Each structure stands twice: as structure tokens, then as C-alpha cells.
N, C-alpha and C positions, 0 to 999 in steps of 0.2 A: 928153218929157224923156228922151232917149236916153243910156244909159250909154256913156261913152267906151271906146274899145278899150283904152286903157292901163290902166283900172281892172280890166277882165276879165283882161287880161294879168297884171297884178300878182297877182291871186288865184291864177291858174294857176301862175305862176312861184314864188309861195311854196310851193306843194305840190311843185313840182320841187325846190326847195331842201331841204325836209324829207326827201324821198325820198334825195336826194344825201347829206345828212348822216347819215341812218340807215344807208345803205350804207357810208359811210366809217368809221363806228364799227364795223360788223361787219367791215370789211376789216382794221382795226387788231386786233381781237380774234382774227381768224383767223391773223394773223402771229404774235401772241403765243402762240397755241396750237401753231403749227408750231415755234416756237423753244423754248418751255418745255416743253410737254406731249407733244409728238409723238415718243415714244421708239420708236415702231414703224418710224421712218424714220431710223436712225442714219446710213445711207449718205448721206442728203441733207445732214446737217450735216457729214459728213466731206469733202464736196466742196471742192476748193481754191478754187473760185470763190464759195463760200457766204459771205455777209456780211449779218448781221441788218439793218444800216442800209440796204443796197441792196435787200433783200427788202421791208423796211418802205416805202421810197420807192417802188419799183416797184408794190407792191400798193396803196399810197394813190393813186397816179396812175390805175391801172387801175380801182379801185372808184369813184373820183371821177368819171372819164369815164363809166364804166358806169352809175353812179347817176344822172348827168344825162341820159344816153340813155334809160334805163329810165324815169325820171321823165317825160321829154317824151312817151314812148310811152303811159305810163299816163294822164297828165293831158290831153294834146292828141288822142290817138287812141282810147284804149280807154275812158276815163271816159264812162259813160252808155250805152255800146254794149249792155249787158245789164241795163239798168235795169228792164226788164219781167220779168227773171228773179228767182228767189228770191235771198235775201242770199248764201247759201253757194254757190249755182250761179254767181252773178256773180263772186265771189272765186275759185272754181275755174277758171272760163273765163279770166279775166284772168291768173291764175297760169300756167295751161297755155300760153297764147299767148306770154307773156313768157319762159317757160322755153324754148319751142321756138326763139324768136328767139335766146336766149342760146346754145342748142346749135349752131345755125347759125353764129353769129358766132364761137364757140369752135372749131368745126370748120374754118371758113376760116382763122382765125388759126393753128391748129396745122398745117394743110396748108401755109400760106406759110412757116412757121417750118422745117418739115421739108424742104420743096422747097429753101429757101435753104441749110440745113446740109448736106444730101446732094447739093446741085447737081444736082437731077433736076427734070423738068417737074412743074408744080403739077397738071396733069390727067394723072396717071400712076398705074398700078396700085400701085407702090411707096409713093407719097405716100398713097393711099387706105388701104393696110394700116397705115402708121404712125399715121394718124389713128385708125383703128379700135382699134389696140392701145392708144393713149393713152387712148382713151375707156373701154377695158375694165380699165385698171389700177386697183388698189385705192385708191391715193392720189387719182387723178383722180375716181373715183366717189364717194369720200367728200366731195370738194369740191363735186361737183355736188349731192349730197343736201343738203349745207350750204346752198348757194345756192337750192336749191328751196325750202327752209324759209324763207330770208330774203325770197324773192320772195312767198311766201305771207303772211308777216308784214306786208310792205310793202302788199300788196293789202288785207289785213285792216284795217290801220291807216288807210288811205285811205277804205275803205267805212264803218268805224265812225265816223271823223271826219265824214263826210258825214252819217250817220245822226244823230249827237248834235249836230252843229254845230261849226263851227270853234273849236277851242280847249277845248271842253267835256271831251273825253276827257282831255286833258293836265291840266286842272284837277282832274278826278276822281282821276287817278293821283297827282298831287302833293299832293292834299288841301288845295288853296287854300281851299275852302269848307267844310272839315270843322267849323270854328266859324263861326257865322253873322256876317255882316259887311254893312254898309250901303254901298251904291254907287248912282250915278245910271245910269239906262238909258233907252233909247228903245224904246217899244213900238208895234207896229202890229197892231191887230185887223182881220183881213181875213176877210170873210164872203161866201159865195156867195148870191146873191139868188134868191128864188123857189124855193128847194131843195125845200120840201114839195110844192109843185105839180109840180115836175119828177119827183120820186120817185114820185108817184101816177100820172103819165102814162106813164113808161117802166119802172116797176117798181123795187123796192128793190135787187135784185141788179144791174141795169143802172145804177142810180144810184150804187151803190157803186163800179162800174167807172169812171163818169164822174168821181167824186170822186178816185179813184186817178190818173187821167190829168191831171186838173186839178192836183192837188198835185205830180205829177211834173213838169208844165210850168212850175210857178212856182219850182221849186227852184233852177234856174240864175240867174234874175234875183235871187233872194234871196242866193245865194252871191257873185254877182258884185258885189253892193253891200255885201259884208262883213256881212251879217245872219246871224242863226241862227234856225232854227225851234225855238221854245220848246215849243209844244204844238199838237196837232190836237184840236179839240173838235168832233165831228160834221162839219159843213160849214164850220167856221171854222178858221183857222190864226192862231197868235199868233207874231209875228216880233219879234225883239229885236236891238238894237245897243248896243254901248257908245257913250257920248256922242262921243268923238273920231271914230270910224269912221262913226257915224250922220249927223253933221253935215257931214263932209267931202264936198264936191261935192254936198251935199244928198242923200246916198245914201238916206236913209230915205224921201224923197219920190220920188226917181227909181226906187226899187224898184217903187212902185205902177205907174208908167207903163210900165216895162219888163215888168212882168207883163201889163199890159193889151196891150202890143204883141205879146207872145208868144202870148197867147190869140187875138188877131186873126189872127196868122200861121197858126194852126193851126185857124182856124174851119171850114174846109172838112172837115177831118177829124172835128171834133166834130159837124158837121151830118150827115155820112155815117154815123157810128157811133151817135149819140144823138138826132139831129134837134133839137138845141138847142146853142146857143153859150153856155157859162157866163158869166154877168155877176156882178159883185161890187162891194162897197162896202168902205170901210176908214176907220178912225179912227187917228190918230197923236198920241201925247202922250209927255211925258218927265217924269221925276221920280226920287225916291229910293226905292229898294226894299231890303228885306232879303234877302240871298242866302245860301243854305246847303244842305248835303246833307241829303236826306230819304229815309227808307225803310231797309229791311233787306234784304228779298229783291230788291227792285227799286230800287237806289239811284240817285238823280237829283239835279241841282242844281235847287232850287226857288226862285221869286221870290215875294216877299210884300210887299203894300203897297197904299196907296190908289191909286197910279198905274194899276194894272191895272184896278181898278174904274171909275176915271174914263175911261180909254181905251175900255173896253167901252161906257160911256154915250155917249161921243162918237161911236163907230161907229154906235150904235143911232139917232142923230139924223139919219143921211144921208137916210133916206127922207122924214123930215119937211120937209127943206129941198130936197129934189129934187136932191141932189149925190151923187157917188160917192166923194168923198174930204173928210174933215173933219180939221183940225189945230188944236191949241191955240196960243195966242199965245206960251205959254211955249216950245213947241218952235221956232216961228219965230224967236224972240228968241235961241235957242241957235244956229240955223243962220246967221242974218244974211242980208241980201239980197245983198251983194257977197261974192265975186266971181260967185256963182251968181244970175244975174238971174231971180227968180221973181215974176211978177206975181200977187199974191194978191187975194182978194175977201173982205171981212170979212162974216161972217154976222150977228154980233152978240155981245152979252153974254148968254149962255144959261144958264138954270137946268137942271141935269141931274137926272134922277130919283134921288132919295136923297142929293143933295148940297145943302148949305146955301149954299155959296159958288158964285156964277156963274163960268162959264168963257168966256173970250173965244175964239170959234171963227172959223176961216178956211177957205176952199177955194181952189183954184187956177183962175184964169181959163182956160176950156177952150181958148181960142185960143192959149194959150202952152204947152200940154201937149206940143208937139213940138219944143221948143227943146232 
């Protein structure tokens, strides 16, 4: 079950949109600063050609285009390049690279402008001197420092958003779950198989590195199916979707097979580094949960409800039935068969440990897992 290119593209384009929006807002604030608060540059406002409307329009166009270009560079080129680095080092390197690109673009633009205004060749000593003087002016340096901060904030926003999951940061800032509320969610409990034996064989430090690589590799398949990582618990990860995004294109099921495809694609690297290819099993279920902010020193959005216990029990039954994926009938009813043709195999009406009510479980026919 391969995830379509359009779905991956939608996730990436949504990040580009937020970068563009963020830059556009900063661009408007910058114009307001120049117009209202910048008393250090009275000569600028005294220019006969000065017009607040023209300045606002020009700046909006510039930052909108710049935001789209920067967003595309960050999302399509730089994202994940420094995933093995520390959080702050990743933010720093992405900021530095984007800032250097900005300097080059501004330098070229300033050179073209001066070459046109003075009617001199672009590759001339005079043009070079004019560009250097522009770069060293107080007004220009203040703008560069401002945009260096904006680039840093942009990278920080994207990295924190990846860390906490799509939308979680926004929800914390807006206080959406400051008061507990009840909502429906889809949960996947995904667990590495045979982790105890692997840890004993390769050592606990090496096993920790294996887990790190495994969780790194499964991140993109989760993000590209619009899922969020709720928690890491030892060798297990809990993934969550809102109902509309989880059932769309059977995202919650496709996620499992895209993770499997990613691990298979990196199997040679795992064998070379650890002598083992990580295998895993998963249970998927949906239902109502209570959602709210929890904690003081470490504030987080927490889910509470029977659906989490049930999903954990479903996942624990995979070994008993010799399958790698189990789903509840309730989940499949949410998804529906059409237009996503999924051939399922009924496991049965199963009693789960600690549950009085039986749950109807299904798996996917293995020959259909490549559709």
C-alpha cells in the first residue's frame, strides 16, 4: 500500500504555505516599523518617491516570493539533512545555509540594481564597491539582523513542529486543550519485535542507536500520512490521527506499509551497522478519548481513554495469530472499502485481556499489501 506522491506533496506544500505566511506577516510588521517607528531615518521618509502604499506592496511581493523560495529550500532540500545532529545544531546549520543563500541573492540583486542605475557593467569594480557599501550601511545591517532572526524562528518553528507533531505546537500556543475535551482519534501502537533478544546480542548502547535509526526512518512515513507521534515507550511508538485525516486514503493503514517499505529499503544499512533488520507489529483502533494539557514543568497534550488500552491489547495479539498488523472492525467501518480497495481477512471475534466485551479483529491479505 504505497502512499501517493500527491499526499506527500500536500504535506510538504502545507509547510511551505506556513513559512510563506510567517514571512509575509513579518514583512508587514517590518514596513510598519519603518513607517511609524524608524525615526533614525528621516531622510528616507523625506524622499519624493516615498509612498507607504508602494513600500507595503513592494515588501509584500518580495517577502511572499522570498517566503515561497525559502520554504521550498527548507522543506524540499534541507529538511532531514541534519537529522542525526542535535536539535540546536540542526536549527543552526539550516539557518546558516538559508542566510548565506539570502546574502547571495541580495548581493546579486543589489549588483543588478546598481549596474542598471549607474549604467556600468555588472562585473565591474564600481558595482562591487557599491554592493559592499550597501551591505555595510546601518540600515541594511539592521535589516539583515532582523531577517537572520526571522530565518532562525522559521527553522525553530519547523523543527519544533516536527518534534511535537503537526499542529500540536499551534494547539499548545492557542490553548485549545487548556480545558479537557472529548474527541475521536485513531491510534496505532507499533512495536519492534524481538527487541530484548536483539539488545542482549548487540549490547544496550548499540540497541539504543538501532532504536534511534528506526524511529528516524519511520518519521517521514508518519508525517506523509498526516499522522503525529504521540509517545515513544521503550521500543514502541504510539501514532495518532484525527479521524478525517486517518481514514482519508486509508492513511492509518498505509502508514504501516510505508514504514515497512522504508525499513526494507534501508535493510542493507541496518545489516551492516547492527547485523539485524528491525521487524515490527502494530495494532490500530479508533474511539473517543479525553484530550487536555497536562504537566507544569513539561507541559504536553495528553490522551486518556479506553481506546488506548484496547489498541495496546490488539497489538499484543499479533504474535498469537501470526500476523504483523491487526485492526478493529470499528476502524474498518470508519474507513470503508471504497474507494480504497483493501482486501481484509477476518481473524475473529476475540476476547482481549482485561476486556469483557469481545472485539472483531481483521488483518490485511498479504498479497494485497503492495496496492
